[in-house]
Backbone as CSV, one residue per row, in Angstrom:
resi,resn,N_x,N_y,N_z,CA_x,CA_y,CA_z,C_x,C_y,C_z
1,MET,-22.326,-19.361,-36.354,-23.983,-19.866,-36.098,-23.222,-21.785,-35.850
2,ILE,-23.869,-22.286,-34.517,-23.234,-24.136,-35.167,-24.378,-24.342,-35.275
3,GLU,-24.224,-24.833,-36.864,-25.120,-25.932,-37.665,-25.637,-27.304,-36.931
4,ILE,-26.279,-27.811,-36.192,-26.858,-28.787,-35.488,-27.968,-29.704,-36.140
5,LYS,-27.268,-31.106,-36.662,-28.550,-31.800,-37.691,-29.084,-33.356,-36.626
6,VAL,-29.380,-33.362,-35.710,-30.202,-34.943,-35.581,-30.111,-35.516,-36.402
7,LEU,-30.574,-36.594,-36.873,-30.992,-37.306,-38.037,-31.490,-38.587,-37.252
8,GLY,-33.326,-39.193,-37.131,-33.127,-40.053,-36.404,-35.288,-40.458,-36.867
9,PRO,-35.613,-40.933,-36.733,-36.748,-41.820,-36.928,-38.071,-40.661,-36.132
10,GLY,-37.206,-40.778,-35.142,-38.094,-40.790,-33.722,-38.047,-41.697,-32.690
11,CYS,-37.026,-42.481,-32.860,-37.387,-43.422,-31.152,-37.367,-42.480,-30.224
12,SER,-36.539,-43.197,-29.310,-36.616,-42.729,-27.798,-34.649,-41.818,-27.492
13,ASN,-33.884,-42.697,-28.604,-32.510,-42.071,-28.322,-32.282,-41.144,-29.220
14,CYS,-33.616,-40.378,-30.172,-33.102,-39.562,-31.470,-33.419,-38.642,-29.915
15,VAL,-35.176,-38.784,-29.493,-35.296,-37.368,-28.638,-34.775,-37.634,-27.116
16,ARG,-33.674,-38.636,-26.950,-32.988,-37.237,-25.887,-31.864,-37.108,-26.783
17,LEU,-31.239,-37.549,-28.195,-30.285,-36.886,-28.004,-30.142,-35.161,-28.641
18,GLU,-31.724,-35.010,-29.501,-32.001,-33.882,-30.089,-32.036,-32.875,-28.595
19,ASN,-33.157,-33.155,-27.704,-33.607,-32.474,-26.253,-31.512,-32.761,-25.307
20,LEU,-30.939,-33.664,-25.392,-29.712,-32.790,-25.255,-29.121,-32.090,-25.826
21,CYS,-29.166,-32.093,-27.063,-28.761,-30.603,-28.105,-29.018,-29.684,-27.184
22,LYS,-30.098,-29.409,-27.299,-30.721,-28.149,-27.173,-30.131,-27.921,-25.290
23,GLU,-30.314,-28.874,-24.356,-29.858,-28.328,-23.219,-28.316,-27.586,-23.082
24,VAL,-28.145,-27.821,-24.196,-25.806,-28.237,-23.987,-26.301,-27.161,-24.442
25,VAL,-26.845,-26.410,-25.829,-26.900,-25.557,-26.060,-26.827,-24.345,-25.519
26,GLU,-28.572,-24.347,-24.623,-28.660,-23.273,-23.811,-28.127,-22.875,-22.601
27,GLU,-27.044,-24.203,-22.341,-26.770,-23.958,-20.705,-25.060,-23.305,-21.264
28,LEU,-24.638,-23.836,-22.082,-23.408,-22.642,-22.312,-23.239,-21.450,-23.135
29,GLY,-24.694,-21.249,-23.596,-25.124,-19.790,-23.837,-24.901,-20.146,-25.671
30,LEU,-24.613,-21.183,-26.724,-24.304,-20.934,-27.707,-25.272,-20.167,-28.742
31,GLU,-24.868,-20.183,-29.834,-25.265,-19.887,-30.874,-25.600,-21.101,-31.384
32,ALA,-26.549,-21.596,-31.935,-27.075,-22.584,-33.012,-28.433,-22.877,-33.197
33,ARG,-28.742,-23.560,-34.388,-29.676,-24.601,-34.225,-29.399,-25.985,-34.802
34,VAL,-30.831,-26.327,-33.784,-31.400,-27.179,-33.624,-31.593,-28.104,-34.800
35,GLU,-31.961,-29.120,-35.538,-32.615,-29.427,-36.522,-33.229,-30.686,-36.408
36,LYS,-33.891,-31.222,-36.979,-34.122,-32.772,-36.457,-34.375,-33.689,-37.436
37,ILE,-33.915,-34.175,-38.292,-33.702,-34.840,-39.686,-34.407,-36.382,-39.712
38,THR,-36.030,-36.471,-39.962,-36.575,-37.462,-39.779,-36.688,-38.909,-41.371
39,ASP,-36.620,-37.788,-42.503,-36.304,-38.366,-43.736,-34.953,-39.486,-44.109
40,ILE,-35.316,-40.741,-43.670,-34.598,-41.838,-44.107,-34.016,-41.401,-45.121
41,ASN,-34.053,-41.374,-45.954,-33.159,-41.027,-47.432,-32.638,-39.870,-47.616
42,GLU,-32.801,-39.231,-46.411,-31.707,-38.059,-46.101,-30.108,-37.967,-45.120
43,TYR,-30.555,-39.227,-44.607,-29.422,-40.062,-43.944,-27.907,-40.691,-44.863
44,GLY,-28.312,-40.639,-46.054,-27.507,-40.975,-46.838,-26.490,-40.497,-46.856
45,ASN,-26.858,-39.240,-47.209,-26.375,-37.612,-48.049,-25.133,-37.585,-47.189
46,TYR,-25.428,-37.797,-45.341,-24.324,-37.936,-44.629,-23.777,-38.931,-44.530
47,GLY,-23.926,-40.438,-45.000,-23.139,-41.337,-43.991,-23.244,-41.879,-43.328
48,VAL,-24.840,-42.176,-42.611,-25.582,-41.914,-41.426,-25.829,-43.469,-41.631
49,MET,-25.369,-44.939,-41.358,-26.183,-46.208,-41.674,-26.785,-46.216,-39.961
50,LEU,-26.637,-45.872,-39.061,-27.136,-46.013,-37.782,-27.696,-44.977,-36.426
51,THR,-28.691,-44.335,-35.969,-29.457,-43.743,-35.651,-29.170,-43.576,-34.327
52,PRO,-29.447,-43.493,-33.392,-29.706,-41.182,-33.966,-27.805,-40.754,-34.345
53,GLY,-28.107,-40.070,-35.035,-26.405,-39.671,-36.007,-26.591,-38.226,-35.622
54,LEU,-25.668,-37.387,-35.375,-25.108,-36.063,-35.147,-24.333,-35.658,-36.052
55,VAL,-24.698,-34.512,-36.651,-23.677,-33.410,-38.081,-24.145,-32.386,-37.208
56,VAL,-22.459,-31.782,-37.058,-22.685,-30.818,-36.115,-21.693,-30.172,-37.814
57,ASN,-21.852,-28.986,-38.219,-21.499,-27.943,-39.070,-21.287,-28.384,-40.198
58,GLY,-21.751,-29.525,-40.668,-21.756,-30.745,-41.819,-20.884,-31.769,-41.749
59,LYS,-20.313,-32.082,-40.536,-19.353,-33.273,-39.789,-20.025,-33.987,-39.093
60,VAL,-20.213,-35.544,-39.704,-20.680,-36.446,-38.772,-19.502,-36.586,-37.208
61,LEU,-20.065,-36.682,-36.599,-19.472,-36.846,-35.383,-20.373,-38.328,-34.479
62,LEU,-20.879,-38.100,-34.285,-22.301,-40.078,-33.627,-23.022,-40.646,-34.461
63,GLN,-22.304,-41.908,-34.341,-24.284,-42.045,-35.212,-23.932,-43.870,-34.145
64,GLY,-25.168,-44.372,-34.300,-25.870,-45.699,-33.394,-25.677,-45.476,-31.853
65,LYS,-25.051,-44.206,-31.236,-25.411,-43.668,-29.623,-25.286,-42.648,-29.512
66,LEU,-25.125,-42.586,-28.423,-25.424,-40.867,-27.500,-23.998,-41.103,-26.627
67,PRO,-23.887,-39.082,-27.089,-22.731,-38.850,-25.714,-22.951,-38.332,-25.065
68,THR,-22.391,-38.774,-23.987,-22.035,-37.596,-23.063,-22.533,-36.830,-22.735
69,LYS,-22.966,-35.399,-22.349,-23.077,-34.492,-21.504,-22.286,-32.825,-21.943
70,ALA,-20.820,-33.851,-21.095,-20.046,-33.129,-21.185,-18.905,-33.234,-22.767
71,THR,-19.106,-34.782,-23.526,-18.991,-34.738,-24.504,-19.519,-34.121,-25.813
72,LEU,-20.400,-33.739,-25.115,-21.166,-32.822,-26.627,-21.034,-31.868,-26.371
73,GLY,-20.723,-31.218,-25.238,-20.725,-30.183,-25.314,-18.948,-29.864,-25.479
74,ASN,-18.110,-30.517,-24.795,-16.616,-30.034,-25.788,-16.548,-30.220,-27.191
75,TRP,-17.528,-31.189,-27.615,-17.976,-30.551,-29.220,-17.988,-29.014,-29.815
76,LEU,-19.330,-29.377,-29.344,-19.890,-28.037,-29.722,-18.900,-27.275,-29.339
77,MET,-18.403,-26.692,-28.027,-16.782,-25.632,-28.006,-16.309,-25.466,-28.591
78,ASN,-15.808,-26.628,-29.099,-14.229,-26.764,-30.261,-15.408,-26.278,-31.663
79,LEU,-16.271,-27.179,-31.839,-16.978,-26.932,-33.893,-17.076,-25.668,-33.781
80,GLY,-17.637,-24.525,-32.367,-18.501,-23.095,-32.696,-17.782,-22.594,-32.671
């Protein structure tokens, strides 16, 4: 199972990233769990300084911007 964590306080980009992750997981039929982390104290545990942050299977893939849907799909297929 793919562990996806979206780090962010709930800003519009953070919400968009969470929704994009759920959409891509469903479209690709992946077995994954999407978790939203809003506790700013936890961001440092991942080395994320800018939100939204994306952590997949413990690896920080992105911070401070949104991936394209195709890019996110590639990451999840290759890391899953």
